[in-house]
N, C-alpha and C positions, 0 to 999 in steps of 0.2 A: 446545385452548388457549383461554384466555379472550379474550373480545372486547376490543378496544382502545378506549381513550378517544380523543377528537379531540386531546387533549393527553396524550401518553404519560407526561409528567412530572407529571401532576396528583396522583399519590400522594404527592408530596413535600409537599403542603400539610398532610398529617397530621403530619409530623415537623418542619416549619419552626417555629422558636421553641422547640422542645424538644431536638432532636438537632442542629440547625444554625441559624445566625442569619441568613444572607444570603439573597439571591434564589436562589442555587444553593449546594448543599453543596460543600465542598472535596473533593478526591479521597480523603483519609483518611476524611472524614465519609461520603462516598458508599459506600466499602467497608464501613465499620462499619454502615451502614444495611442493606446486603445481608446481612451476618453476623447482624444482629438478626432480619431477616425470614426468612432461610433458613439457620439455623445448621448443619443436618445435610445440606444439599444439596451435591453434588460441586462443588468450586470449581476447583482446578488439578489437571490429570491429565496423566500422561505414560506411554507404553508403552516399556519399556526391556529386553527386549521385553514383560515382564509389566507389567500395569496397576498404577500407583501413583497414589493420589489423596488430595488434602487436601480435607476438607469446609471450608465457609466458617468454621466454628468453629475448626477446626485451623489454617487459614491465618491467621485473625485472631490467634490465640495466637502463632504464629511471627512475624508482623509486629510485634506489640507487644514481643516479647522482643528482636528485633534493634533496634527503635527504642530500647529501654532501653539496649542496648549502645552505640549511637551517642551518646545523651545522656550516658552515663558518660564519654565522651571530650570532652565539652564541645560537641558538635555540636548546634546549635539553629537557631532561626528565621533563615532567609536564608543559612545556610552551604551549601556545595556538596558533593554526594556523587556520584562517578562510578560508573557501572555499565556493564560490558562483558562480553559472553558470549553463548553460544548461547541460543536460546529454551529456557526451562525454568521450572518452578515457582519455583526459587530466584531466578531473575532477577526474577520478578514480586514475590516477597516482599521482595527488596532494594529495589526501586523503591518499594513501598508503605511499607516501614519508614522509608526516608529521608524521605518526605513526612510520615509520622506523627510523626517526631521534630522536624518543623518545617523540615527542610532542603529544598534545591532539588536535583532529580536532573539529572545530566548523563549521558544515555544515549549510548554511543559504539559505533560499528560494530566488532565484535570481529574482522572480517576485515581490518582495516587493519594495515599493518606496525607493529611495536612502537614505532618511532620516532614515527610519526604518532599512535598512540594516546597516547603520553606527552605529545606536544605538545598534544593536545586536553584531556587531564587537567589540564595546567597552564593552558591558555587559559581553562578553565572555573573556575579557582581552587578546584579540588576539594581537600577536606581528607582524605577517606576514599575508598577504591576497593574495589569488589566486582568480582572478575574470575574467569574460567574458569581451569582448571589450566594450559592451554597458554601463557597469557601472564602468569600471576600473578607468578612469580618475576622475569621480565624487567621487568615494569612496576614492581615494588617497587624494583628496582635503578635503573630509569630515572627514578623519581619519589621521590627520597629525602626530600622534605619532607612526605610524607603522614603523618597521625597513625596510620593503620592500613591494611593491605590484607587483605581478607577473601575467602575462597574460596567460589565457587558450586558446587564439586564435592565430593561426599561423600567421606569418607576422608582429606581434606586437613586440615592444621593450620588453625585459624581458620575451619573450615567454618561457613557461614551458620547452619545449623540448630542448631549447638552454642552459639550466642551467647546471652548474657543477662546483665543486671546489675541484679538486683532492687532495689538501693539507689540506682539512678540518679535524677537530678532529674526532675521531672515533664516531660511532653512540652510543647513550645512550639508549640501549635496554630497553623497558618497561617490567614490570613484569605482570603476568597474572591478578593480582588484581588491576593494575593501571587503572586510568581513560583513556578511549580511545576517547570518544566523548562527547560533550555537544550539545544536540539537543533542540533547542528552539522551543516550540510548543504552539500555542494558542488553538489547537483543534477547536471546534466549539462554545465554550462558554466563554472563559476566556482570561486573560492577559497572554502573553507569559512567560513561565517558562523554565529554562534551565535544561533539564533532563540529569543527569550524568550517563553514561553507561560505564562500564569497559570492558577490553578485554575479561574477563571471561563471562560477560553478553552476548556479541555478539557471541562468539565462541560456548559456551555451547548451546545457543538458536539455532544456526545454525545447529549443529549436532543432538541435541535432536529432532528437528522438522523433521529430515530425518527418524525418526522411523515411522512417519505417512505419509511421502512424499518421495517416491523413486526418487532419482536423480542420474545421472551418468556422468562420464567424457565425454561421447559422446553427451550430451545434448547441445542445444543452447538456451540460455536465451535471453529474449527481455526486455530491460529497456526502457519503455515508460513513466511511471509516474515519477515525479521528484525524482531524486536519493538522494536528501538531506533528504527526508522523510524516517522515520525508516522502513516503510513497504517495499519500494523498496531497501533501503540500505541493509536490512538483507535478504529478500526473493528472491532478484535477485542478487545484487552485491556480497554479502558475500557468499551466497550459491554457486554461480558460481565458485568463486576462491577456495572454500573448496574442490571441486572435480576435479579441472582443466578443467572445461567446457569452452565454448565460450560465451561471453557476447556481444550482439549486441545493440547498443545504438540507440533508436528512437529519432528523433529530434522534431517531431510535433505530437500532438494528433489530426491528421486529418485522417479520416477513409481511404481515398484513399492512403495516404502515408503509413499508418500503414499496410494495406493489401499488398502493394508493398514490404515493408520490410519483412513481414512474409514469403512471397513466395520466394523472392530472397535468404534470409538467411536460409530458411528451418528450421524456429524456432520450437523447440519442447516444450519449457516451456514458456507459455504466461501469464503474470501477468497483471491484470487490475482491474478497478473499476466496480461496477454494471452498471453504465451508459453505459460504453463502450460495455460490453457484451450484454446488452439489445439491443443496436443499431445493433450490428452484427447479433444477432439472428432475430431481426425484419427484417433486409435486406434479410436473408435467407428465412424466411417464406413468405415475400412479393413475392419473386421470385417463390415460390412454388404455392401461390394462383393465380398468373398470368397464370399458366398453366391450370387453370380450375378446377371446382369442383371435377371431377373424380380423377384427379392426386392428388389434395390436400387431398382428402379423403384416397387415397391409401397411401400417405406418412404418414399421421397421424396414420393409422393402422400399418404401418411398424415401426414407432417410438415407438408405444406402445409395439409391439412385441419385438423390440430390447431391450427395457427397462426390459421387463419381463424376457427375456433370460439372461440378465446380472445379474438381481437380483437373479435368481434361480440357475444359473450354474456357475457364475463368468466369463463366456466367454462374450466378448464384440464384437458383430457382426456389430455394427453401422459403423465402419470405412469402411467395405466392402460394406455394403448396401447403404451407403450415400456418397461414395467417390466422385462422380461427384459434388454433392452439396457442400461438404467441399472444394474440389479443386477450384470451382468457387469462393468461399468465402475466398480463400487463407488460409484455415485452415487445409489442408490435412496433413501437416507435424506435426501439433500440437499433442503432446502426453498428455500434462496436461495443463489445464487452471486453474489459481488460482485467486479467487476473494477476495478482501479485501477492507478495507477503508470504509465499510458500509454494511448494510444488503442486501442480494440478495433474490429475490422472489423464493420460492421453485420450482415453475413451470419452471423458467429459468434454475436452477440447474438441474432439471430432464431432460429437453429437450436436453441440451448439452450432458449429459451422454447417452441419447438414440441415439444421432447422432454418438456416438462412441468416444467422447472425455472425458477422465477422468477429471471431474470438481471438483476442491477442493475449499471448503470455509473454511476460518479460522477466528480466533478471537485473538485480542491482542491489546495492547496499546504501545505508544512510551515508556512509563515507564517500559514495560516488554520486550523490545528489538526487536520486539514487540510480537513474536508469543507465544501464550499460548495453542491454540487448532488448530487442522487440521482434516478435515474429511478424513480418510483413503480411498484411491481410491478403495480398495477391500471390504470395509465395511462402506459405507457412509450412513448417515441419512439425507435426504433432509431438514428436519425441524430443524436440529441442526447446530450450527456453528463449530462443530467438537469435536473430542475426545482430552482430555488433553494429551499433549505430556509428555514423561517421565520426572520425577523429579519435575513436577508442582503439588503442593498441592493446593487444592481449598476448601473453605468453604463458606457457605451462612450466612451472618449476618442478625440477626433478621428476619427470614423467616416468611411470613404470613401463613394463613391456607392452601394455595396451595403450600407451600414450596418455594415461590419466595422471594428473598431478595437481598441485595447488595452482589455482588461477591467479595471475598477477596482471595488473592493468595500469595503463597511463592514459591521460586525456584531460581536457579542460574541466571536466566535472569532478575530478578527484580532489578530495578535501586538502586543506593546507595543514591539517594535524588535529590533535586533541587539545582542547583548551587547558592551558597551564599544566600540561602533562607530557613533557618531552620524552620521558622514558617509555610510555605506552606508544607514542607516536613513532619512536625509533623501532619498536618491535614489528610494526606493520608495514614498514618500507624497507626495500632492499637497499644495499649500499649505492646502487645506481638509480634509485628513485622510483622503482616500481611498487605500487601498492599491492600488498598481499591480501587477497580477499578472505582466506580461510576456507574457501570452497574448493572442492575437488571436481575436476572435469576435464574437458578437452574441446577443441573446435575442429570443424571439418574444413575442406578446401574452400567452401563457400562462405566462411566466416560465421557459420551457425554454431552456437555454443550448446554443449550437452553437460549437465551436472550429474555427478554421481554421489555427492554427499558433502558433509563437512569434515575437514581434516581431523578436528578434535573429537568427532562423534564416531569415527571409524572403529569397527569391531574386527579383531584379528582372530581367526579360528585356529584350532589346533593344527590344521593342515597348512597354516600360513596364508590362508585366503583372506583378502580384505572384503568386508561386508559394510555397505553403506546403509544405515538405518532408514534414511529417507526413501530409498528405492523400495523397501519392503512396506513402509507406511503408506506409500501411494496406492498399494494394492487393496487397501481397506476403504478407499474413498467412496465406493459405490455400495457399500453395505450400510444401509440406514439403521441397522441394529447397533452400529458403533458410533458413539459420539466423539470419543477421543481415543487415539492409539499412540503409544510411544514405544519404539523399538530401541532396545539398548543391550549392551553386553553384560553378562554375569559370569563370575568365575565358576566354571564347570568342574575343574579339576585343580585342587589346591597344589598338588605336586608339580604339575606342569604349568599352572596358572593360565591354562587355555580358557578361552571364552566361549560360552554358548550364547544363544540369541533368545532374548526374552521379549514378549509383547505385554505391555501393561495397557489394559483396555478399560475404559469407562463406558458402560452401555448407554444407549439411548433409552432413558427410563420409561418413556411413553410406550415403548414396544413390549415392556415386560411388567406392566402393572396388573397385579392379580385381580383387582376389582374393576378393570376397565380403565378408561381414560381420565376418570375423575381425578382432580388435583390431590385429593386425600388418599387415593388408592395406594396401597403398598406395592413396592417392586418385588416381583417373584425372582429372588436372586438365584434360586436353583435353576429356573428356566433360563435366566440370563446367562449363567455360566455355561450351561449345556449348549445353548445356541452359539455363544461366542467361541467356544472350543471348536464347534463345527465350522464356524467362519474361518478360524485359523487353519483348520485342515484344508479347506478350499483354497486359501491363500498359499499354503505350503505346496499344493499341487502345481502352482504356477511358478514356483521358485526352483533354482538350482539346489542340489542337495546341500551344499555348504551354506546356503542362505536360509535354510528352513528354521522356523521357530521351534525351539525345544522346551520352552517354558512359557506358561500363560498365567498372568496375574489379573484377575478381574477386580477392578477398583470399586470401592463403595463411595468414594468422593472424587470429584473432578480434580484434575491436575491444574495448577495455576497457569494462566495464559497471559501473553502480552496483549496490548490493545489491538493488535492485528491478528489475534486469535491463534498465534503460534504457541505451542507448549514450551514453557520454560524448562529446558532440558536438565538444568542442575537439580531438579526435583527427583529425577529418576533414582530409585533406590534398588540397586541391583543386589540380589541375594547371592550368597556364596554357598 
């Protein structure tokens, strides 16, 4: 792979003034540049189960054809087009075609109930809808005012790839500062709001992030998490097209299928959430343990040695030392793993690096396009969520004695506001224009950021100590008996209204089935409760006295999650 410039976006200078006019290209201009530079390279690929691939030239032709169809309907600059469906090349083509026509994309979570989907289609003022076959007819009926509903599924009427209108009006090219997308997000605590992100937001964030994350034209990215989410949209989809790399679409978050895709596609850039990386690592280490205590002890020694060599010399020996382990786990081709969407235990971060995989943890929000920080692969700190990327300014609001306070940021990736919601927009910006993230933390002298929790989730103990639930939840990540854990406060003393700390835990049912692993086997809830209480005791030993869990609730049903597998915190039912 070619050596990188200190400014990975410096190649844009050659095209500025000829292929685009602004400081940054728009998203359609960015895609057109990659199609110009790498016309015959693989662009969008899927295994169904056989490999189907569009080159950049072929993808560009399909994008332009669909854009002409939209223009023939009168869709142009500033109009809204909704896209909802599973990850697929068709989803990507619909997204880029909408932008090429000059429109604004409204990507919506396809897993939502039809009524909620319809509500967001209307809330985004969408004129046209692209949808998967499962919801296409229902949404057409639920949204009668649309100009058209097009299908993302082959063999259906109005299938995306069958669209074109050669006599359509010319495209209404958007400007760099124009709105590119409205991303509706509820996060884990609130009512959905439409985050307005411009072309500048996305493209600036894409390239500035590359200062901390080296990517290349030769890379193959894997889109497994829902692509409508800002995390996958930017860190996988937009990053891919920015360098003319290949994007492979994962259809299901099933470990067996994921590992098959990783191996067949020879994926080099693998983005996931902590839960996924925890399961993969648990599988690797389980295989090592099964080889006996001597082999397990040797592997642990070699892991520690590999980590020491990498830290002190910058050389990464893990890929050679552990090639057979990585190959068996379908991770041998992986160059970089990126974890986002939630906190990752430092021990997991450390072990992947020891295995020879550069592991990157980052931090950001939908409102910041989303990337604010990334841990550089050659200078990472396992306890940090990463170093601020260029052009991000950060300050800590009302810091306490330890320097911890609410993180506020400025930069070209920060949203312009919430769609048609000036009241909510005003709440998240300071009077002098800093975006308030709602996250608590601090940064060090080297611009590395450390998170301690969410301001609204903070628990205050009787002694006046602040406890951040996420810090405690992280301690459970390597216990495979635990599928979900949510730490929250509960009223321990009505008179003083002091809070105790509760852990609500849903067990990994497979570990506690009384009749073995058979699907119909019943869960032994007494055994589950006993073991989970023992796990809590182990965790408590690692915590400061005021952080320790004083109440354990073993759940019989899973807590509801967002599509990035974060627990929706508003469900927490604290007892008094």
